[in-house]
C-alpha positions in Angstrom: 59.2 17.3 -52.5 58.9 13.8 -51.2 60.1 15.7 -48.1 57.5 18.2 -48.3 54.6 15.8 -48.3 56.5 13.5 -45.5 56.0 15.9 -42.7 52.5 17.6 -43.7 51.4 13.2 -42.7 53.4 14.0 -39.8 51.7 16.5 -39.0 48.8 15.0 -40.2 48.9 11.9 -37.9 50.6 14.0 -34.7 47.3 16.9 -34.8 45.2 13.0 -35.3 46.6 11.9 -33.0 46.4 14.4 -29.8 43.3 14.7 -29.9 41.8 12.8 -27.6 37.3 12.8 -27.0 37.8 14.2 -23.0 35.4 13.2 -21.2 33.4 16.3 -19.9 31.4 15.3 -16.3 27.9 16.4 -16.8 26.7 19.1 -14.9 23.7 17.8 -11.7 20.5 19.7 -12.8 20.1 20.4 -9.2 24.1 22.3 -9.1 22.6 24.1 -12.2 19.4 25.1 -9.8 21.7 26.5 -7.1 20.3 24.7 -4.3 23.6 22.5 -4.1 25.4 23.0 -1.3 25.1 24.8 3.1 22.5 26.8 4.5 22.6 28.6 6.9 18.3 30.1 8.5 18.6 33.6 8.0 15.1 34.7 9.4 11.5 33.3 9.4 8.1 35.1 9.3 5.9 33.5 10.5 1.6 34.3 9.6 3.0 37.4 7.7 5.0 38.8 11.5 8.9 38.3 11.7 10.0 35.5 14.1 12.4 37.7 16.6 13.6 34.3 17.5 17.6 33.8 17.4 18.5 32.5 14.4 22.2 31.5 14.9 21.8 27.8 14.8 19.9 26.2 11.7 22.1 24.8 9.1 20.5 22.4 6.1 23.0 20.9 3.2 21.8 19.4 0.3 23.6 17.3 -1.9 23.6 15.3 -5.3 22.1 11.2 -4.9 23.7 10.2 -8.1 21.9 11.0 -10.7 22.9 14.1 -12.8 19.6 13.6 -15.3 17.3 13.7 -12.3 16.0 16.3 -9.2 16.4 14.3 -6.5 19.4 14.2 -3.4 19.7 14.1 0.0 20.3 16.5 2.9 20.8 16.6 6.4 19.0 19.6 8.7 20.6 20.6 11.5 19.9 22.6 14.8 20.6 23.5 18.3 19.6 20.4 19.7 18.8 17.8 16.2 20.0 16.9 13.3 18.4 14.4 11.0 18.8 13.6 7.2 16.5 12.6 4.0 16.3 11.7 0.6 14.5 15.1 -1.1 13.3 15.7 -4.3 12.2 19.5 -6.5 9.5 19.9 -9.2 11.0 20.5 -12.1 9.6 23.8 -12.6 12.0 23.9 -9.0 9.0 26.3 -7.4 8.0 22.6 -4.3 11.0 20.6 -2.9 9.0 17.1 -1.1 11.5 15.8 1.8 11.5 12.3 2.9 12.5 11.2 6.4 11.6 7.9 8.9 8.2 7.6 6.2 7.8 10.9 6.6 6.9 13.3 3.8 6.7 16.8 3.7 6.3 19.2 0.5 7.2 22.8 1.0 7.1 25.7 -1.0 10.5 26.6 -2.9 11.9 29.9 -4.3 15.8 29.9 -6.0 17.7 32.8 -5.8 21.3 34.3 -6.1 22.9 32.5 -2.6 19.2 32.5 -1.1 16.6 29.5 -1.0 13.0 30.7 0.7 11.1 27.6 2.0 7.0 28.8 2.7 5.2 25.9 4.5 1.5 25.7 6.3 3.0 23.6 10.0 -0.1 23.5 13.0 -2.1 26.1 10.9 0.4 28.8 10.7 2.0 30.0 7.5 5.6 29.5 7.1 8.1 31.2 5.5 11.7 30.2 5.4 14.5 32.7 4.4 17.7 31.0 3.8 21.8 31.9 2.8 23.7 30.2 1.0 27.5 29.9 3.4 30.1 30.4 1.3 
C-alpha cells in the first residue's frame, strides 16, 4: 500500500515539475491586420482611368516598430530610381494609414484584404487608387 502512495506522489510531483510556464509570443496587431511584409504594386487608377504605365518595379515593405500593442511600424518604399523609408501608423479601424518621412506627413485611405492592399489618395488634384499584392 505504501508503494502505491509513493508512486502516486512521484507521478504527481513529476507532472507538477514538468508543467512550466511557457511564454508564447504576443502577435503584433499589425501582423494580425495583415499589413506586414513585402508588397508589389499591381496596378494604379488615376481619376477612374487605369494607368497603363509599366508597373514593374515598385515595392513596399512594412515592418513592426517594436511594440506589439500599437498600430505603428516602419516602411521602406523602393522602385526604379528611388528608395525611401519612414514610419507609419494605421487607424484603429484599419481604414487609413499615415506616413511620416522627413517631417512630411501623408494620409492614405486603406483597405486590407487577403494578399491585397488598396491605397487611395489625392495628389495634385488627381484621385489615385493603387492596388498592391503580397510578395510570397
